[in-house]
C-alpha positions in Angstrom: 62.1 -51.0 185.1 65.3 -51.3 183.2 67.2 -48.0 183.0 67.5 -46.8 179.4 71.2 -47.0 178.4 73.0 -45.8 175.3 75.9 -48.1 174.7 78.8 -47.3 172.6 77.5 -48.0 169.1 79.4 -51.2 168.0 79.1 -50.1 164.4 81.5 -47.2 164.9 84.3 -49.8 165.2 84.0 -50.5 161.6 82.0 -53.7 162.0 79.2 -52.3 159.9 78.6 -49.6 157.3 77.8 -46.0 158.0 74.1 -45.0 158.8 71.9 -44.5 155.9 70.1 -41.1 156.3 68.5 -40.8 152.8 64.8 -40.0 152.7 64.3 -41.5 149.4 63.7 -45.3 149.2 63.1 -47.6 146.2 61.4 -51.0 146.4 62.3 -53.8 144.0 59.0 -55.8 144.0 60.7 -58.6 142.0 63.5 -59.2 144.8 61.6 -57.7 147.7 64.6 -55.6 148.5 64.8 -51.9 149.5 67.4 -49.3 148.6 69.3 -47.8 150.5 69.6 -50.3 153.2 72.3 -52.3 154.7 71.4 -56.1 154.0 71.8 -58.5 157.0 70.1 -61.8 155.8 68.2 -63.7 158.5 67.5 -67.4 158.1 64.1 -67.0 159.9 61.5 -66.6 157.2 59.6 -68.7 154.8 57.3 -68.4 152.0 54.1 -66.4 152.0 51.1 -68.7 151.5 49.7 -68.6 147.9 52.3 -65.9 147.2 50.3 -63.5 149.1 51.1 -59.7 148.5 51.8 -57.5 151.6 48.7 -55.8 152.7 49.6 -54.6 156.2 52.5 -52.7 157.8 53.2 -53.5 161.4 55.3 -51.2 163.5 57.3 -52.7 166.3 59.7 -51.5 169.0 62.7 -53.5 170.2 65.8 -53.1 172.4 68.2 -55.8 173.5 68.9 -56.0 176.3 65.7 -54.1 177.2 66.3 -50.5 177.6 69.8 -50.6 176.0 70.5 -49.2 172.4 73.3 -49.2 169.9 74.6 -52.8 170.4 74.7 -55.8 168.1 72.2 -57.8 169.9 69.1 -57.2 167.8 71.0 -58.2 164.6 72.4 -61.3 166.5 68.9 -62.3 167.6 67.4 -61.9 164.1 70.3 -64.1 162.6 70.3 -66.7 165.4 73.7 -65.6 166.6 72.8 -64.2 170.1 75.0 -65.4 172.9 72.1 -66.5 175.4 74.6 -66.4 178.3 75.6 -62.8 177.6 72.8 -61.1 179.7 70.3 -62.6 182.3 67.4 -61.4 180.0 68.5 -63.6 177.2 67.8 -66.7 179.1 64.0 -66.1 178.9 64.2 -65.9 175.0 66.6 -68.7 174.7 66.3 -70.4 171.2 63.8 -67.9 170.1 63.7 -67.8 166.3 62.2 -64.5 165.1 63.0 -61.7 162.5 61.5 -58.6 160.9 61.7 -57.3 157.4 63.4 -54.1 158.6 65.2 -52.4 161.5 65.5 -48.8 161.8 68.1 -47.9 164.4 68.3 -44.8 166.7 70.5 -42.9 164.1 68.2 -43.7 161.2 70.1 -46.6 159.7 67.9 -49.0 158.0 68.8 -52.8 158.1 67.0 -55.4 156.0 66.8 -58.9 157.1 64.1 -60.5 155.0 62.8 -59.6 151.5 59.3 -58.2 151.4 58.6 -61.2 149.1 58.9 -63.6 152.0 57.3 -64.1 155.3 59.4 -62.6 158.2 58.5 -64.1 161.7 57.8 -60.9 163.6 53.9 -60.8 164.4 53.4 -64.2 166.3 49.9 -65.1 167.3 48.0 -62.1 165.8 44.9 -60.9 164.0 43.9 -57.8 162.1 40.3 -57.0 161.0 39.1 -60.6 161.3 42.3 -62.0 159.6 44.7 -64.2 161.6 48.4 -65.0 161.1 49.4 -61.5 160.3 52.8 -62.6 159.2 51.2 -64.0 156.1 50.3 -60.8 154.6 52.4 -58.1 156.6 55.5 -56.4 156.5 57.3 -55.9 159.9 59.3 -52.8 160.7 61.2 -52.8 164.0 62.2 -49.5 165.5 65.2 -49.6 167.9 63.5 -48.3 171.1 61.3 -49.2 174.0 57.7 -48.2 175.2 59.1 -45.5 177.6 61.8 -43.8 175.4 60.8 -41.3 172.7 61.7 -42.4 169.2 64.2 -40.2 167.4 63.8 -37.7 164.5 65.9 -39.9 162.2 63.6 -42.9 162.9 60.6 -41.0 162.1 62.0 -39.4 158.8 63.1 -42.8 157.7 59.8 -44.7 158.7 57.8 -42.1 156.8 60.0 -42.3 153.7 60.0 -46.1 153.8 56.3 -46.2 154.3 55.8 -44.0 151.3 57.8 -46.4 149.2 56.0 -49.4 150.4 52.6 -47.8 149.7 53.9 -47.1 146.2 55.1 -50.6 145.7 52.2 -52.5 147.1 48.7 -51.4 146.4 47.3 -53.3 149.3 49.0 -51.1 151.8 47.8 -47.6 152.6 47.5 -45.3 155.7 44.6 -47.4 156.8 46.8 -50.5 156.7 49.3 -49.6 159.4 49.1 -51.0 162.9 51.2 -51.4 166.1 52.3 -54.8 167.3 50.1 -54.1 170.1 47.1 -53.7 167.9 47.4 -57.1 166.3 48.5 -58.9 169.6 46.5 -57.1 172.3 47.3 -58.1 175.8 50.4 -59.9 174.5 52.5 -57.2 173.2 52.8 -53.3 173.9 55.3 -52.1 171.4 55.9 -49.5 170.0 54.5 -48.1 173.2 52.6 -45.0 174.1 55.6 -42.8 173.2 55.4 -43.6 169.5 53.8 -40.5 167.7 51.2 -41.8 165.4 50.1 -38.3 164.3 53.7 -37.5 163.2 53.8 -40.7 161.1 50.4 -39.8 159.5 51.1 -36.1 159.1 54.3 -37.3 157.2 52.4 -39.4 155.0 49.9 -36.7 154.1 50.3 -35.2 150.7 52.1 -31.8 151.0 
């Protein structure tokens, strides 16, 4: 098992904006963009079939290299700029073309790669309640982390606030239409892992 490593955060060098910690988000359903968020456009997307509206929220977990946090590698992967020779693990995912709509980093910063109006490539071979190809009708949110490391307070706070905004923007999404990557791809995926606190998410979505 790879030990968890908290790298020096590359964003502190001025290569990216300061983390966004607001708990109020606004979704523009015309553009598919959410604010506040840092925009980092990914080329890895296409059109949703028949202009389908989002009806599912998929929660993922990701760290690159595995168990290491704070580096630029996730964004590099989603924008096809990852140096495949920079780490032995990357050889196994060489030439992978993937993306998610959003990434929530350990400090709570939110990065958007694909507008919600388009299909991000996050779910892979998947199904949900008898429907296949979950990318067609879902929004993918990646949490920087792994299956064994507790997610941070800032990540939960922002995930809850973002989910509230998405539920308000897209009538097809509710608390019953939220799934783990492992739920829609059982046996193939395990994220966001047993450490993800679903009760905390649902408690945060409950009316006060």
